[in-house]
C-alpha positions as CSV (number, residue, x, y, z in Angstrom):
1,X,-0.1,0.0,0.0
2,X,2.0,3.2,-1.1
3,X,1.6,6.0,1.2
4,X,-0.8,8.2,0.1
5,X,-3.5,4.8,0.3
6,X,-2.2,4.4,4.1
7,X,-2.5,8.3,4.9
8,X,-6.2,8.0,3.7
9,X,-6.8,4.6,5.5
10,X,-6.1,6.2,8.4
11,X,-7.7,8.7,7.5
12,X,-10.9,7.1,7.1
13,X,-9.8,4.8,10.9
14,X,-9.5,8.0,13.1
15,X,-12.9,9.8,11.4
16,X,-14.8,6.4,12.1
17,X,-12.9,5.7,15.8
18,X,-14.0,9.4,16.6
19,X,-17.6,8.5,15.1
20,X,-17.8,5.4,17.3
21,X,-16.6,7.4,20.9
22,X,-18.7,9.7,20.6
23,X,-21.3,7.1,20.2
24,X,-20.2,5.4,23.2
25,X,-20.2,8.2,25.4
26,X,-23.3,9.4,24.9
27,X,-24.4,5.7,25.2
28,X,-22.4,5.7,28.4
29,X,-23.7,8.8,29.6
30,X,-27.4,7.8,29.3
31,X,-26.6,4.2,30.9
32,X,-25.0,5.7,33.7
33,X,-27.2,4.2,36.2
34,X,-27.2,0.9,35.1
35,X,-26.0,-2.2,35.6
36,X,-22.3,-2.0,35.4
37,X,-22.5,-5.3,32.2
38,X,-24.3,-2.8,30.2
39,X,-21.0,-0.1,30.6
40,X,-19.5,-2.8,30.1
41,X,-20.5,-4.1,27.2
42,X,-21.2,-0.6,25.2
43,X,-16.8,0.0,25.8
44,X,-16.4,-3.8,24.7
45,X,-18.5,-2.9,21.8
46,X,-16.9,0.3,21.1
47,X,-13.5,-1.2,20.7
48,X,-14.4,-3.8,18.4
49,X,-16.6,-1.7,16.3
50,X,-13.3,0.7,16.1
51,X,-11.3,-2.4,15.4
52,X,-14.2,-3.6,12.9
53,X,-13.9,0.1,11.2
54,X,-9.9,-0.4,10.7
55,X,-10.3,-3.7,8.9
56,X,-12.4,-2.6,6.9
57,X,-10.5,-0.2,5.5
58,X,-7.7,-1.7,4.9
59,X,-9.4,-4.1,2.8
60,X,-11.3,-1.9,0.8
61,X,-7.9,0.0,0.0
62,X,-6.7,-3.4,-0.9
63,X,-9.1,-4.4,-3.2
64,X,-9.9,-7.7,-1.5
65,X,-12.7,-10.0,-3.3
66,X,-15.8,-9.4,-2.4
67,X,-15.7,-12.8,-1.6
68,X,-12.6,-12.8,0.6
69,X,-14.3,-9.5,1.8
70,X,-17.4,-11.4,3.2
71,X,-15.0,-14.3,4.8
72,X,-13.4,-11.4,6.6
73,X,-16.9,-9.7,7.5
74,X,-17.7,-13.4,9.0
75,X,-14.6,-13.7,11.0
76,X,-14.9,-10.7,12.2
77,X,-18.4,-11.1,13.3
78,X,-17.5,-14.0,15.3
79,X,-14.5,-12.4,16.7
80,X,-16.7,-9.4,18.0
81,X,-19.5,-12.1,19.0
82,X,-17.1,-13.8,20.9
83,X,-15.9,-10.5,22.4
84,X,-19.2,-9.1,23.6
85,X,-20.1,-12.9,25.1
86,X,-17.0,-13.0,27.2
87,X,-17.9,-9.1,28.3
88,X,-20.9,-10.2,29.1
89,X,-20.0,-12.8,31.5
90,X,-17.4,-10.9,32.9
91,X,-20.0,-8.2,33.6
92,X,-22.7,-10.5,34.9
93,X,-19.7,-12.2,37.4
94,X,-19.1,-8.3,38.5
95,X,-22.2,-7.3,39.2
96,X,-23.2,-10.3,41.3
97,X,-20.0,-9.2,43.3
98,X,-20.7,-6.0,43.8
99,X,-24.5,-7.0,44.2
100,X,-22.6,-9.7,47.2
101,X,-21.3,-6.2,48.8
102,X,-23.8,-4.2,48.9
103,X,-25.7,-6.7,50.8
104,X,-22.9,-7.0,52.8
105,X,-22.7,-3.4,53.7
106,X,-26.2,-3.5,54.3
107,X,-25.6,-6.6,56.7
108,X,-23.4,-4.3,58.4
109,X,-25.5,-1.4,59.1
110,X,-28.0,-3.8,60.3
111,X,-25.3,-4.4,62.7
112,X,-24.9,-8.0,61.8
113,X,-21.2,-10.1,61.5
114,X,-19.7,-11.0,58.2
115,X,-16.9,-13.6,58.2
116,X,-17.0,-17.2,59.5
117,X,-20.3,-17.7,58.9
118,X,-20.4,-17.8,55.6
119,X,-18.9,-20.7,53.7
120,X,-16.4,-20.0,50.7
121,X,-18.9,-21.0,48.1
122,X,-21.4,-17.6,49.7
123,X,-18.2,-14.8,48.9
124,X,-18.0,-12.6,45.8
125,X,-16.4,-14.4,43.5
126,X,-14.2,-11.0,40.6
127,X,-10.7,-9.9,41.1
128,X,-8.1,-10.0,43.6
129,X,-9.8,-6.3,45.0
130,X,-13.2,-7.3,44.8
131,X,-12.1,-10.4,46.9
132,X,-9.8,-8.1,49.2
133,X,-12.7,-6.1,49.5
134,X,-15.1,-8.5,50.6
135,X,-12.3,-9.5,53.5
136,X,-11.7,-6.3,54.2
137,X,-15.8,-5.7,54.7
138,X,-16.0,-9.3,57.5
139,X,-13.1,-7.2,59.1
140,X,-14.9,-4.3,59.8
141,X,-17.9,-6.0,60.7
142,X,-16.2,-7.9,63.7
143,X,-14.4,-4.6,64.9
144,X,-17.3,-3.2,64.7
145,X,-19.7,-6.0,66.7
146,X,-16.4,-5.7,69.0
147,X,-17.1,-2.1,69.4
148,X,-20.4,-2.1,70.0
149,X,-19.8,-4.8,72.3
150,X,-17.5,-2.6,73.9
151,X,-20.1,0.4,74.5
152,X,-23.0,-1.7,75.6
153,X,-20.6,-2.7,78.8
154,X,-19.6,1.0,79.1
155,X,-23.1,2.0,79.1
156,X,-24.2,-0.7,81.3
157,X,-21.1,0.3,84.1
158,X,-22.3,3.5,83.4
159,X,-25.8,3.1,84.3
160,X,-25.2,0.8,87.2
161,X,-22.2,3.1,88.5
162,X,-25.2,6.1,88.5
163,X,-27.4,3.7,90.2
164,X,-25.2,2.9,92.9
165,X,-23.9,6.8,93.4
166,X,-27.6,7.6,93.6
167,X,-28.0,4.8,96.6
168,X,-24.8,5.7,98.4
169,X,-25.8,9.5,98.2
170,X,-29.0,8.4,99.5
171,X,-27.9,7.1,102.5
172,X,-26.3,10.3,103.9
173,X,-28.7,12.9,103.0
174,X,-31.6,11.0,105.0
175,X,-29.3,10.7,108.0
176,X,-28.3,14.5,107.6
177,X,-31.8,15.4,107.4
178,X,-33.1,13.1,110.3
179,X,-30.5,15.1,112.1
180,X,-31.0,18.0,111.3
181,X,-34.6,17.2,112.1
182,X,-34.1,16.2,115.5
183,X,-31.6,19.3,116.4
184,X,-34.8,21.5,114.9
185,X,-37.3,19.6,116.9
186,X,-34.9,19.8,120.0
187,X,-34.5,16.3,120.8
188,X,-31.1,15.5,120.1
189,X,-29.6,14.5,123.0
190,X,-26.6,15.6,122.7
191,X,-26.0,18.0,119.3
192,X,-22.1,18.1,119.7
193,X,-22.7,14.9,118.4
194,X,-25.0,15.2,115.8
195,X,-22.5,18.0,114.4
196,X,-20.2,16.0,114.1
197,X,-22.2,13.1,112.3
198,X,-23.9,15.9,110.3
199,X,-19.9,16.9,109.1
200,X,-18.8,13.8,108.7
201,X,-21.9,12.7,106.6
202,X,-21.4,16.0,104.1
203,X,-18.2,14.7,104.0
204,X,-18.5,11.9,103.1
205,X,-21.0,13.1,100.2
206,X,-17.7,15.5,99.1
207,X,-15.3,12.5,99.0
208,X,-17.9,10.8,96.2
209,X,-18.5,13.8,93.9
210,X,-14.8,14.4,94.1
211,X,-14.6,10.8,93.0
212,X,-16.7,11.1,90.5
213,X,-15.3,14.6,89.2
214,X,-12.0,13.1,89.2
215,X,-13.0,10.1,86.7
216,X,-14.8,12.4,84.4
217,X,-11.8,14.6,83.9
218,X,-9.1,11.2,83.5
219,X,-11.9,9.0,81.3
220,X,-12.0,12.7,78.8
221,X,-8.2,12.9,78.8
222,X,-8.1,16.9,80.5
223,X,-6.5,15.5,83.4
224,X,-3.6,18.2,84.4
225,X,-0.2,16.9,85.3
226,X,2.5,18.7,86.9
227,X,5.6,16.2,86.5
228,X,8.3,16.3,88.5
229,X,11.4,14.8,90.5
230,X,9.9,13.3,93.2
231,X,10.8,10.3,95.7
232,X,8.6,7.7,95.6
233,X,9.6,7.0,99.8
234,X,8.5,10.7,100.4
235,X,4.9,9.8,98.8
236,X,4.4,6.0,100.3
237,X,5.7,7.7,104.1
238,X,3.1,10.4,103.6
239,X,0.4,8.1,102.7
240,X,1.3,5.6,105.2
241,X,1.8,8.6,108.7
242,X,-2.4,9.5,107.5
243,X,-3.7,6.0,107.1
244,X,-1.8,4.8,109.9
245,X,-4.8,5.7,112.5
246,X,-7.2,4.2,110.5
247,X,-5.3,0.4,110.4
248,X,-5.4,0.8,114.3
249,X,-9.0,1.5,114.1
250,X,-9.3,-1.3,112.5
251,X,-6.7,-3.6,114.2
252,X,-4.5,-4.5,111.0
253,X,-0.6,-3.4,111.0
254,X,0.9,-0.9,108.6
255,X,4.1,-1.4,107.5
256,X,6.2,-0.2,104.6
257,X,10.0,-1.2,104.2
258,X,12.6,1.9,103.3
259,X,14.0,2.1,99.6
260,X,16.1,4.6,98.3
261,X,16.8,5.4,95.3
262,X,13.1,5.4,93.7
263,X,12.7,8.4,92.3
264,X,9.9,8.7,89.4
265,X,8.6,11.6,87.1
266,X,4.9,11.9,88.5
267,X,2.4,14.8,90.0
268,X,2.4,14.6,93.4
269,X,-1.1,15.0,94.1
270,X,-2.4,12.7,92.2
271,X,0.2,10.1,92.0
272,X,-0.2,10.3,96.2
273,X,-4.5,10.4,96.1
274,X,-3.2,7.1,93.6
275,X,-1.3,5.4,96.6
276,X,-3.7,6.2,99.1
277,X,-6.8,4.9,97.3
278,X,-4.5,1.5,96.8
279,X,-3.9,1.6,100.9
280,X,-7.1,2.6,102.2
281,X,-8.5,-0.4,100.3
282,X,-5.9,-2.8,101.3
283,X,-7.1,-2.1,104.9
284,X,-10.3,-2.0,104.5
285,X,-10.5,-5.6,102.6
286,X,-8.0,-6.7,105.0
287,X,-8.9,-9.0,108.3
288,X,-8.7,-8.0,111.7
289,X,-5.3,-8.4,112.9
290,X,-4.3,-8.9,109.5
291,X,-1.1,-6.6,107.8
292,X,-0.8,-4.3,104.9
293,X,2.8,-3.9,103.9
294,X,4.2,-1.1,101.3
295,X,7.1,-1.9,99.3
296,X,9.2,0.1,96.8
297,X,11.5,-0.9,94.6
298,X,12.7,-1.1,90.6
299,X,11.4,-2.1,88.1
300,X,11.5,-2.9,83.8
301,X,8.6,-1.7,81.6
302,X,8.1,-4.2,78.6
303,X,9.5,-2.0,76.4
304,X,12.7,-1.9,78.8
305,X,12.5,1.7,80.1
306,X,12.9,2.0,83.9
307,X,10.4,2.1,86.0
308,X,10.0,2.8,90.0
309,X,7.7,0.3,92.0
310,X,5.5,0.9,94.6
311,X,3.3,-2.4,95.4
312,X,0.8,-3.2,98.2
313,X,0.2,-6.6,100.0
314,X,-2.8,-6.8,102.1
315,X,-4.5,-9.5,103.8
316,X,-7.9,-9.8,102.7
317,X,-7.5,-13.8,101.8
318,X,-7.5,-13.0,98.0
319,X,-9.6,-12.6,94.9
320,X,-11.3,-15.0,92.4
321,X,-9.2,-14.8,89.3
322,X,-12.4,-14.1,87.5
323,X,-12.7,-10.8,89.2
324,X,-9.3,-9.4,88.6
325,X,-9.7,-8.2,85.4
326,X,-13.0,-6.2,86.8
327,X,-11.6,-4.7,89.4
328,X,-10.1,-1.3,88.0
329,X,-13.6,-1.2,85.9
330,X,-15.6,1.9,87.5
331,X,-18.4,1.5,89.9
332,X,-17.7,-1.9,90.0
333,X,-18.5,-4.8,93.1
334,X,-18.6,-8.2,93.6
335,X,-21.7,-8.0,95.2
336,X,-25.1,-5.8,95.3
337,X,-24.2,-5.0,99.1
338,X,-23.3,-1.1,99.5
339,X,-19.6,-0.1,100.9
340,X,-19.9,2.3,103.8
341,X,-17.7,4.7,105.3
342,X,-15.3,3.0,107.6
343,X,-14.0,6.3,109.9
344,X,-12.9,10.2,109.5
345,X,-10.2,12.3,110.2
346,X,-9.4,16.0,110.3
347,X,-8.6,15.9,106.3
348,X,-11.7,14.2,105.9
349,X,-13.8,11.0,105.4
350,X,-11.6,8.0,104.8
351,X,-13.9,6.1,102.4
352,X,-17.0,7.5,99.8
353,X,-18.2,4.0,99.2
354,X,-18.7,5.2,95.4
355,X,-16.9,1.5,93.9
356,X,-14.7,4.3,92.0
357,X,-11.5,4.1,93.9
358,X,-10.0,1.5,92.1
359,X,-10.8,3.5,88.9
360,X,-9.4,6.4,89.6
361,X,-6.1,5.0,90.5
362,X,-5.7,2.8,87.3
363,X,-6.7,6.9,85.4
364,X,-3.6,8.2,87.2
365,X,-1.1,6.0,86.9
366,X,-2.4,5.5,83.1
367,X,-1.6,8.6,82.8
368,X,1.5,8.9,84.0
369,X,2.3,6.3,81.0
370,X,3.3,3.4,84.1
371,X,1.1,1.2,84.6
372,X,-1.2,-1.2,87.5
373,X,-1.6,-4.7,88.3
374,X,-2.9,-7.1,90.7
375,X,-2.5,-10.7,92.1
376,X,-3.2,-12.9,94.7
377,X,-0.3,-13.5,96.8
378,X,0.3,-14.9,99.9
379,X,-3.0,-15.2,101.4
380,X,-4.1,-11.8,99.9
381,X,-3.9,-9.4,97.1
382,X,-1.0,-7.5,95.3
383,X,-1.2,-4.1,93.8
384,X,1.6,-2.9,92.2
385,X,1.9,0.5,90.9
386,X,5.1,1.3,88.4
387,X,5.3,4.6,87.2
388,X,8.4,5.8,85.2
389,X,11.3,6.5,87.0
390,X,13.5,9.5,86.5
391,X,16.9,8.6,84.8
392,X,18.7,11.8,85.0
393,X,21.4,12.8,86.6
């Protein structure tokens, strides 16, 4: 074929290609909401059309016999039919796969879990991308189910906590009201004793409210820490000095060992409160005549960094293993009985019974980047608080 003929053939091919492309684009616009297989057939048909136009123009330019041209037409028609048929098969498969993915997404929206309950034959067929998308949907559904379960557990714990707090607040409020009415009616035999008891009950309520405020601050992540180098022994000795009278009142021996070099980076106020809550909890639940021991020492975090440990060993008899993971949950209690106060001091009420003391401990320690653990040991429980050690010289 001479150059002029070749150029003419290319010109005709470009003209046919432009026309077929414009037609396919128009059909694509009309079929933009049609099933995927329809759009795929349009694309394949346009491709086949451009190819047929090019071949026919080339054969016309070469002056092929009419009988041979008919054979070419038949071959091109068969090839085009096969191409369109294959596009239909692929389009139907992809449509079924996308329909399955749409159904899976709807199931996720209804709160169902995908994955393990589906046989392999029920999984969507198609490309590796669609298979990966189906697997990701299944994993997402399982993660959503786990998230819903956690949220339900948290919401149930919050409702239970509100119910317990309401119960615990009602008791001191009723006591204060009863004593106030007795004073007003003049039936109180010892007014000064009534006044002391009313102050103790109001301190009781104030500590419960403060615990709730502290817990809400920890859960919201808005706790502000003034971190500074501290001697862990100083914190422990201050807490023990404050709680020794209460321990003696309950017949508990409160012992502690000295340890130098246990310097931590911590906020003195919150770290002291966390340790106080743990020691107070140990005193409350140790048997009469028992011992509460506070120990200090160095430790290592899972990542290898240095820690300073303070542990509190009580003689409560131990806790059921299945209950240990729940000890730091807000408001969790083993029984439905309500905790009551065990005493008071000049600093205020010592035990509120709100069920959030250990939750506050865990929140404070975690806010410092530390860890808190509990285990049964030596006839009681050992709570260990790990704070980041001060490595500065």
